[in-house]
Steps between C-alpha positions, in 0.01 A plus 500: 500500500818669605623494142179656369515794740863585425445601132189694597696707748760590241228614259347714776840639595584602144158660459533674833844637408344668198222633720752627754692680227178657373398599853841661558472697175150615585603594852803695376285696256239568765752621757712715266297634209180569695658707779721689251195609301332615820817674618528702179146634537553561872821695439350703213196608701711575807749707298224701331336566836829602660576738214157665519515531878852640485408768247183588691675529835781705349248747358313506830818578696599768250156654539536492879838671474364776277195543727719545806729740316216714369285509816774535760685808382726529805703195400556594135739782589821477693648221699178297553446410135593136571202438733246417220744243363537345846122484542458327162784261584334402830161450330665289227681287762171452685326388181788263427475341844122469464537341156762249611292403804199427274684268259375145532713205410303304244636217296461430132340159543249622764545189713522534875864492605 
């Protein structure tokens, strides 16, 4: 009986080595190609959103600057002409802090870390 089991084990081992190689190939594809495809889409959507938000906020801040300059006539003449720029800079810094505080750290594979 011991002799009969020995050849059977070797057949199983050679078959299992092929299976292991196939499992490793499948696992490597799953863990590299899949996340890279998802990462490309994730980066493209994030870049487009960042570009649109950047252009929109730049136009909004320029509009705020022009509004302050046109409505507050005392600061457009003389030594106080820098005050509208300071106001817009403070508002922009506040929006930047608010934006950074709202960023959530999500992962590409959406598994709990």
